[in-house]
N, C-alpha and C positions, 0 to 999 in steps of 0.2 A: 542458540535455541532456534529450532526450525518450526515451521507451521505444523508439521506432523506431530510434534511433541504436545501441542496444546491448540485446540480449536479456537480458543479465544485470543491467541497471539498470531499476528499476521506479519508476513515478511513483505517488504516493499523494496525493490531494487533502487539503488541510487540513480540519479539522472545520468544519461549517456556522457555528458560533459565531464562528470566526476569519474565515470568509469575509465575514461582514457587516462586520467591522472593517476589512477590506482596502480600500484606496482605489485599487487598480490596476484600470484599466478593462478589462484583458484577462482578468480572472478571478483566482482565488486563486493564490498562489505554491505550487509543488509541492515536497513533500519527497521525496527520492530515497534509495534504499538498495539494496545488492547482496544476492545470495542469502545471503551469510554474515550480513549484518545482519538479513535477514529471519528467519533461523533463531534468532538471539538474541532478536528480538522475539517469536517464537513460543514460545520456552522461558520468557520472563518474563511471558507472558500478554497481551502487547499485540496480537498477532495470534491468530486462531482458525482451526481446521480445520473447514470446512463441506463439505457434499455439493456436487458439481458440478451446478448447476441445468440444464445443457445435456446431461447424460448420464443414462443409466439407472443408478440406484444398485444395482440387483441384479446388475450385471455383475461379473465376477471382479476386474477392475482397480479399479473405483470402490468396491468394498467395502473395499479396502485403501488407496486413495488418496482424498484430498480436496483442495480448493482453499484457499488462504489468504485471509482476509478480516479487515479491521479493523472494530471495533464501530461506528466513526463513518463508515464508507464503505458506500455502497449496492452497489457492484460488487465482485466477487471480483478478487483480484490475479492476474496471469498466472503463477502458480506452482502446481504440483501437489506435494503433500507426502505421503510415506508415513506412514500412521497408526502403524506399528510402530516404525520407526527414525528417523522425522522427517527423512529424506533429502528434499531439495528439488530439483525439476526445473522448468525453464522450460516453461510450458504455456499456449498461447493458443488457446482454443476458437474465437475469432472468426477466427483465421487458419488453421483446419483442422489444428491440431497432432494428430498421431496418438498412439497409446498404446503403440507398440512398445517405446520406451525404458522405459516404466513396467512393461510385462510382463516385460522382461528383468531389471529390478531385482527383481521378485518372485521370479523363477526362480533368479537367480544371486547377487544382491548384498545382499538384505535380511537384516540380522542379527537382526531381531526386537526389539532393544533399542537405545535411543538412546545408552546408555553403553558399548556394545560394537560400535561401527561398524567397528573393525578386525578383529573376529573373523570367521573364515570358517565357513561351514556345510559339512557333509559332502558335500552335493550339488555344491559348487564344485570338488571334485576329480574329477568325472566329466564326460564330454561331455554337453552338453544334449540331443543327439540320442538318447542312451540312455534318456531319460525321455519321449520323444515317440513316438507311434504312427506307423508308416509310412503315408503318404498314398497312396492308389491313383493310378496314372498316368491322367490324363484320356484319354478316347477320342480326342479331337481331337488330342492330342499324339502318340498312337500312329499315327494316320492320317498326320499330317504327316511323321513320321520314316519310315514305310513308303514313302511317295511318294519321299522322298529316297533310300532304299535301292534302290528300283526304278531310279531315274535313275542311281545310282552303278553298279549292275551292268550297265546297258544302255550307258551312255556309255563306261565303262572296260573293257567286255567281261570282267567278273569273274564267277566262279562264284557261284551263289545262296548256297551254303554259306559264302561269305566273311563275310557279315553275322552268322553264328553263331559265328565264331571268337573265341577269347579275346583275340587282339590287336586285332581290330576293336572289341570291346566296351571294351577299355582306352582306345582312341582316343576313343570316344564319351564315356566317363567323364571323361577328361582335358579334353575340349572343354567339357563341361558345367561342370566345376569352374572352368576358366579364365573362362568366360563369366560365371559367378556372381560371381567375385571382382573381375574387371576391367570387367565390363559392356561387352564388345566388341560393336560393331554388325556387321551383315553386310558393310559396306564394308571392314572391317578383316580379314575372314576370310582373304583371299588373302595378307595380310602375316603372319598368324599361322602359316599352314601352311609348314613348312620346305621348302626346295628339295631336289630329288632328290639332288643332290650332297652336301648336308648329311646327308641320311639315310644315304647310302652311307658317308660318312666316320664317322659316329657308330656305324654297325653294327660296324665293326672295334673301336672303343673299347669299346662295350658288351660284345662277345664276350670281349674281354680281361679286363674286370672280372668277368664271370660265371665265366670259367675260373679266375681267381684265388681266387674263393670256393668253387668246386666242388671244386678239387683237394684241399684238406685234408679235405673231407667224404668223398671217395672213398678216400683213404688210410686214414682212420679206419675206414670200413665194411669195406673189404677186409682190413684187418689183423685185425679182430675176427670178422667173420661171413662174408666172401666175398660173391659175387654172380654174376650171369650176364652174358655179353656175346654179343650176336648180331651176325653179320657178313653183309654182302651186297655182291656185286660185280656190275657191269654195264658194258656198252660203249655209248658214244654212237655211233649209227650213222653220222652224217654225217662226224664227224671221226675216228672209230675210236679214240676215247680211252677208256681204262679208268678206272673210278671205283670207290671202295670206301666203304661206310658202316658205322659202328659205333655200336651202342646198348648202354648199360649198364643192367642191371636189379638193383635191390637194395631191401632193406627198411630204412626209417628211421622210428623212432617208430611201428612197427607199420603203416606205410603203404608200399605198393609204389611205388617211384620208378623212372621210366624217363627216361633222359637220352641224347639224341643227341650223342655226343662228337665224331664225325668223319664228314665227308662231303666227300671230296677226291679228287683225281686220284691214281691208282695209278701211280707212276713207275718200278716195277721192270719189266725186260724180260720176265722169265719168271715166270709165276704159279704157282709151286710152293708147297706147304704151308709149307716152311721160309721162303721169301721173304715170304709173307703174314704169318707169325708175327712175323718180325723187323720188318716194316713196322708192324704193329699195336702191338707192344711199344714201338717208338720213339715212336709218336704218343701212347701212353698215358703214357710217362715225361715227355715234353715236349709240352704244358705242364702236365699234371695231377699229375705226381709219382708215378704208379703204376708201380713198378719191376717188373722181371721176377719177383722173388720174390713180390710181391703178386699177380701174374697167376696164380701157381700156385693161389691160392684162388678163382679164377674158373672158371666152367664156360662154355666157348666153344661156340656153336651157329651152324652155317652150313648153307646149302642144298647144299653139296657143290661 
C-alpha cells in the first residue's frame, strides 16, 4: 500500500542502518501507520514537530502548526499538527494543499490542550462571521451586477426602482446564498428559477401563513392599545369594478407598524357608510380574528 492509495496512510522509510542490511533490489521496505498511530508516536517522542520548510514561519497558521518528522528521516511526513492540542491533519505541500482547514481549526476547534480535546471554547457558541470584518464589495462585482440590473429593467420593462425594493434584494440574497452552498453554474440558473405558475400557487400559501401569524398580533395590540385603519376605494375604468384597500397602523415594541390587510373587490351594490363598515368588519374578523368589539378601539380614516 502506498501513500497515493490513501491520504490517511503514510509511508516512512526505514533507517539508513536497516537499509544497508536489506537485500531487496527495489529499496527498503516501508513502515506504514495511520493518523491515530502517528499521534501515538508523537506523544511518545518518536515523531517531532518541526517548522514547515516550504512556508513562512511568521504566518499566523504556521506559528501554530508544524509538520511531523522522524529523527531518522530526511523529509517531513505529509501531516500538519497543531502545536497546542496536537490535532493532526493530512497536509501535502508538494500537492498544493491549502491551509483553510488549519485556519478553521484555529478559529473554531482548537482546545489549547491535548488532554481536553472535547472541551469547547466560548467562541464556538457564536457564528464565525461575528468575529470577522465585513469585506468591501469589489468594484468589478458592482459593475457586473449593475449591467445585469440594466438588462433586467430593459428586457422585462420594469421600473428602475424595482431593483431597490426589499423583495428584489431578498431574491439576490437568496441566489447568492444558494450559489455559495451548491456551486450552481450559469447553465443551471434556468432550472433553479421557479415557473410563474409555481410562484402564483405559492403566493396564496404564503399569504395564508402570514395571516395566521399576523392575526394573534393584531388581536393583542387592538385589545391593549388600539390602532388606526385607513381605507381607500376606487373603480377600475375598463371593467367598472369597485375595489377597496385597507391598511392597519399600530405600534409594537415602540416601532410603527403598517400592514396592508386587504385589497379586494368590493361586492356590495350600494356604497353606503353602513355597507362599507360591515364589509370591513367581516374581512377583519375573517381571517384575522379582529372582532367588531376590537374595531371600537381603532380610529378609521378615509378620504370620504
